[in-house]
N, C-alpha and C positions, 0 to 999 in steps of 0.2 A: 538860502536859495542854493540849490545844487547846480553847479555849472557843468557837470558831466564827469564820467569816470573813464579814464584812459591811463595807460601806463606812460611813464615819462620816456619818450623815445630818445632823449639825449643822454640817458643814463645807461651805463653798462650793466647795471643790475636789472635784469629784465622784469623782475617781479616787483620792484620798488614802486611805491605809490606816494605821491606828494599830496598832502592835505593842507589847505589854507583856511584859516578862520579869520574873517574880516570884521573889523569894527572901527569906526571913526576914521575911515580912510586908510587903515593899515591892515594888510593881509599878513598874518603870522604863518609862516610855512614850516611844516613838519614832515619828515620822511618816515615811511613805514616799510619794513622789509618786504612785506607781501600783503595780500588781501586778508589773510588770517590774522595777522598782527593788527591791522587796521580795525577789523571787526571786533577783535578782543578788546581793543582800547575803547571803541565806541560802546560796547556792552558795559565796561567798567564805569565809564562816565555816566551812563544811564542809571546804573546801580547807585551811584553817588547822588543822583537827582539832578544832574546837569545834562544839557545837550552836549554833544561832542564838540561843537564849535565854541560853546561857553568854556569848556574845559581847556581848550587850546588857544583862546584869545589872548595871546601874549607869548613871550619866549619860554615860559615855564607853565606847566599845568596849574590850574587854579584849584584851591580848596573850596568845597561847598560852604556857603555861609552858615548852614545848619550843622556843620561838622562838630562832633563833640570835642570838648577841650582836651588837649593832649599835653603831656609833659614837655616842658621847654627848658632852655638853659637857665632861665630865671628861677625855675623851680628847684634848681640844684642847691639853692641857699637854704631851703626849708624842707628837705626831702624826708627825713626820718629813717633812712635806710642804714642798717648796720651790717658790716661784713666781717666775717671771721673765717680764717683759713683753718680747715680741719685736717686736710691732707695736702701735701705738696712735695714733689721731688726736689732734690738738692739744686739742680740746675735752675729750675724755675724760681725757687725760693731766693737764690743768689741774685738772679736777674731782677726780681721784684725789689730786693733790698738795695741793689745798686741804683735802680731808678728812683726809689723813694729817697735815698740820700741825695741824689742829684736834684730832686725837687724839694728838698728840705721838709720832708714829711715822713710819717710812719708808713709801713707797707699797707696797712689797712686804709689809711687816708689816700694813698696812691691808687689802690684798687677801687675805692669808693668813687674817687674823681673820674677814673677811667670808665667805670660802669655807668655813672650818671651822664657823662658826656656822650657816651655811645647811645644811651637810651634817648637822650634829647635829640641827637643827630638822626637816629632812626625814625623817631616820631616826625621830624621835619620832612623826611623823604617818603612818607607813606600817606595814603588817603584812606580815611576811615568811614565806614558805612554809617550814616547819620542815625539809622534805626537800631542797628545791632552793636555798633562800636567795634566791629571786626575790621581788620585791614583788608581793603578791597584791592588796592594797587599801590605800586611804588612809582616814583616820578619817571623811572625808566620804562614804564609800561605804556607811555603815551608818545611813542616815536621819538625822533631826534629833531630838535629845533635846528633848522638850516639857514634861516634868515627871514627878512621881512620885505614886503613891497609896500612902499609908501606913496599914496596918491598925492598929487601936487597940492590939493586943497584939504589934506588930512586934518581933522579937528583934534586928534590925539596922537601926533607924531612921537615916535620913541626917540630917546637921546641919539645923538649922531654916531655914537660908537656901535650901535646895532648894525650888523651887516645888512646891507640892502641888496636884494637880488630880484631879477625879473620873475614873474610867475611862470614856471615852466609850462610848456604846452601839455595839455592833458591833465593838469592838476585838478583836484577836486577842491572847490572853494565854496564855503558856506558862510553866510552872514551870521554873526553872533546876535543873539536876542538881547 
C-alpha cells in the first residue's frame, strides 16, 4: 500500500527520498539520493522478479528464491582453478613472495586464495537475473538502510541492536507481500 510520495522535509539533502518496506509490524527504512536512484532500484527489483518492498523488507536487500546458484566460500574447497604467473614485474613478484611466506604458502596458492575469496565475496554482493544469470545489481544499488520502526505489537521484531527510528514525514511506505 502506497502511503504517498513526498521529500523528507527534515533532511538537508533536498532530493533524498525515504522508502519503507513493512512486514510483521516492522518498517525497514532505506534512503535514496533522489527519484532517479529510487526508480532505478525499483526497476532492478522487478527484473529480479520481486516487488520493491519484498526486496527491501529487512536491513539488507533480499535475494530472489529462484536466483541461480552462485560461487560461495564453501566452494573454495573444491574449485578446480589453477593459476600460473606468466609475466610479472619485480616489485609485484617480491610483494607476492613476501605475503606468501607470511601465509606459509606458495605464491600460486596465495593468488588462488585471494582470487577465490574475491570471487565468493563479489558473488555475495550481487543479485543475478534468474532467467539470464547476468548480474542485475549490487547490494549498494538499493539505497542505504537507515533504521527500522517497530510497532508495539510487531509479530517479527528485529533484534534490539537494530537502530529504531520514527518514520520520517513524507516517507513512502509499502507493505511487503
